[in-house]
C-alpha angles and dihedrals in degrees: 000000000000120000126195110255098229138332142181088224124099092247135040120230119239136187124200140164093278091057091051093048092049091049091053090050091049101042101027133235091298092087092059095084091052093044094048092047092049092048092048092051092046094050092044090056093048093048090049090053090046092052091048089053092051093047093053105116095231093050095040094051092050092047091049090051091052093046090053091049092048094048092049093048105029095114093049091046092048088239092296127126108236119238092226090058091050090050091052089050091051092049093048092051091047089054089061087077130218131318112254096227099052105018090229130123119251091253092050089055090048092051090056090062 
């Protein structure tokens, strides 16, 4: 299910599997090529942005630090990532500040993906 991010309207627009199936019944199989191409391009853009986020040196170094910690302590942690560690990660990313072009934190940009 896809839900509209925000709107000034009274209702938010949604799209789910039933909507897609009804559209195929109404418009025929001819729209599938266009729909698949549009979806592919959209996901490609989002995955590119996601990979850029992960390759940022600040993010990457913090993730590598947490991976090392988790691997060393996974038996003691019962293979669970502790909440305290996640909170520390969040605070450290927040300390990086905001991006100059959008005035949003790195995590805010990641959430929009």
